C-alpha positions in Angstrom: 4.7 -141.4 -9.9 4.9 -140.3 -6.4 7.7 -138.1 -7.3 5.7 -136.6 -10.1 2.8 -136.1 -7.8 5.0 -134.4 -5.3 6.4 -132.3 -8.0 2.9 -131.4 -9.3 1.8 -130.6 -5.7 4.8 -128.4 -5.3 4.0 -126.7 -8.6 0.4 -126.2 -7.7 1.4 -124.7 -4.4 3.8 -122.4 -6.2 1.1 -121.5 -8.7 -1.4 -120.7 -5.9 1.3 -118.6 -4.3 1.8 -116.8 -7.6 -2.0 -116.4 -7.9 -2.0 -114.7 -4.5 1.0 -112.6 -5.4 -0.7 -111.7 -8.7 -3.6 -110.0 -6.8 -1.1 -108.1 -4.7 0.8 -107.2 -7.9 -2.4 -106.0 -9.6 -3.2 -103.8 -6.6 0.3 -102.4 -6.6 0.0 -101.8 -10.3 -3.3 -100.0 -9.9 -1.7 -97.8 -7.1 1.3 -97.1 -9.4 -1.1 -96.1 -12.2 -3.0 -93.8 -9.9 0.3 -92.3 -8.7 1.4 -91.9 -12.4 -1.9 -90.0 -13.2 -1.3 -87.7 -10.2 2.3 -87.1 -11.2 1.3 -86.3 -14.8 -1.4 -83.9 -13.5 1.2 -82.3 -11.1 3.7 -82.1 -13.9 1.2 -80.4 -16.2 0.3 -77.9 -13.4 4.0 -77.3 -12.6 4.7 -76.9 -16.4 1.9 -74.3 -16.7 3.2 -72.5 -13.6 6.7 -72.5 -14.9 5.5 -71.1 -18.2 3.7 -68.4 -16.3 6.7 -67.6 -14.2 8.9 -67.5 -17.4 6.5 -65.0 -19.0 6.4 -62.9 -15.8 10.2 -63.0 -15.6 10.5 -61.9 -19.2 8.0 -59.0 -18.6 9.9 -58.0 -15.5 13.2 -58.0 -17.4 11.6 -55.9 -20.1 10.3 -53.5 -17.5 13.7 -53.3 -15.8 15.3 -52.6 -19.2 12.7 -49.8 -19.9 13.2 -48.3 -16.5 17.0 -48.4 -16.9 16.8 -46.7 -20.2 14.5 -44.0 -18.8 16.9 -43.6 -15.8 19.8 -43.3 -18.2 18.0 -40.6 -20.1 17.2 -38.7 -16.9 20.7 -38.8 -15.6 22.3 -37.9 -19.0 24.7 -35.0 -18.7 25.5 -35.8 -15.1 28.7 -37.3 -14.1 27.4 -39.0 -10.9 24.2 -39.9 -9.1 25.0 -37.3 -6.4 25.3 -34.6 -9.1 22.0 -35.7 -10.6 20.4 -35.7 -7.2 21.7 -32.2 -6.5 20.4 -31.0 -9.8 17.0 -32.5 -9.0 17.0 -30.7 -5.7 18.0 -27.4 -7.4 15.2 -27.9 -9.9 12.7 -28.6 -7.1 13.8 -25.5 -5.3 13.6 -23.4 -8.5 10.2 -24.8 -9.1 9.1 -23.9 -5.6 10.4 -20.4 -6.0 8.6 -20.1 -9.3 5.4 -21.3 -7.7 5.8 -18.7 -4.9 6.5 -15.9 -7.4 3.4 -17.0 -9.4 1.3 -16.9 -6.2 2.6 -13.4 -5.4 1.9 -12.3 -8.9 -1.6 -13.7 -8.8 -2.2 -12.1 -5.4 -0.9 -8.7 -6.8 -3.0 -9.2 -9.9 -6.1 -9.7 -7.7 -5.2 -6.6 -5.6 -4.8 -4.6 -8.9 -8.3 -5.8 -10.1 -9.8 -4.8 -6.7 -8.0 -1.4 -6.8 -9.2 -0.9 -10.4 -12.7 -1.8 -9.3 -12.5 0.6 -6.4 -11.1 3.4 -8.7 -13.9 2.8 -11.2 -16.5 2.9 -8.4 -14.9 6.1 -7.0 -14.9 7.7 -10.4 -18.5 6.9 -11.0 -19.4 8.1 -7.4 -17.7 11.4 -8.2 -19.7 11.7 -11.4 -16.6 11.2 -13.6 -16.5 8.8 -16.5 -14.2 5.8 -16.2 -12.4 6.6 -19.5 -9.1 8.5 -19.8 -10.7 11.9 -19.6 -12.2 11.2 -16.2 -8.9 9.8 -15.0 -7.0 12.8 -16.3 -9.5 15.2 -14.6 -8.9 13.3 -11.3 -5.1 13.4 -11.7 -5.2 17.1 -12.3 -7.0 17.5 -8.9 -4.4 15.3 -7.1 -1.2 16.9 -5.7 1.9 16.4 -7.7 4.3 13.6 -6.7 7.1 16.0 -6.1 4.8 18.0 -3.7 4.0 14.8 -1.9 7.6 13.9 -1.6 8.5 17.3 -0.1 5.6 17.0 2.4 6.8 13.5 3.4 10.3 14.8 4.0 8.9 17.6 6.2 6.9 15.0 8.2 10.0 12.8 8.6 11.9 15.8 10.0 9.0 16.6 12.3 9.0 12.9 13.5 12.8 13.1 14.2 12.4 16.3 16.1 9.6 14.9 18.1 11.6 11.8 18.9 14.6 13.9 20.0 12.4 16.1 22.2 10.8 13.0 23.9 14.2 11.6 24.6 15.4 14.9 26.1 12.2 15.1 28.3 12.7 11.5 29.4 16.3 12.2 30.2 15.5 15.3 32.2 12.8 13.4 34.1 15.2 10.6 34.9 17.9 13.0 36.2 15.4 15.0 38.3 14.0 11.9 39.9 
């Protein structure tokens, strides 16, 4: 009986120890369950982020494909990137020249409108009508172009003679000094 009592005491002690361990096990289990909930939430968040990144990656790949196709179309007919770049530079320069020509044209057009306005005003001031009869009357009073050309040639000869005379006078003055 004593042996049985000792055995029961040992079992009771073991059961009490197990009871104490059970409390610790329940606390550990609760902690594990909390960790599991956190891991599940983290996994859900990471899964959602991964899904978003996959969609973004897919969109980027589509965009890269579109850009590559557009670039291929732009470089079509060129054997190298350098040739294409040179062609773009030539086009840019041609565009710039065209823009300058257009600006010159617009400026000339503006000057023409101003001259026409001045001419119309002068015709009206002279009592002439701005129609073709008034312009013809004005033209008849102006010297002929051939007469003007001859007079310009005479003026050029005079300028040359004057220049030669000035040089001769300057030369004589320098020699006499």
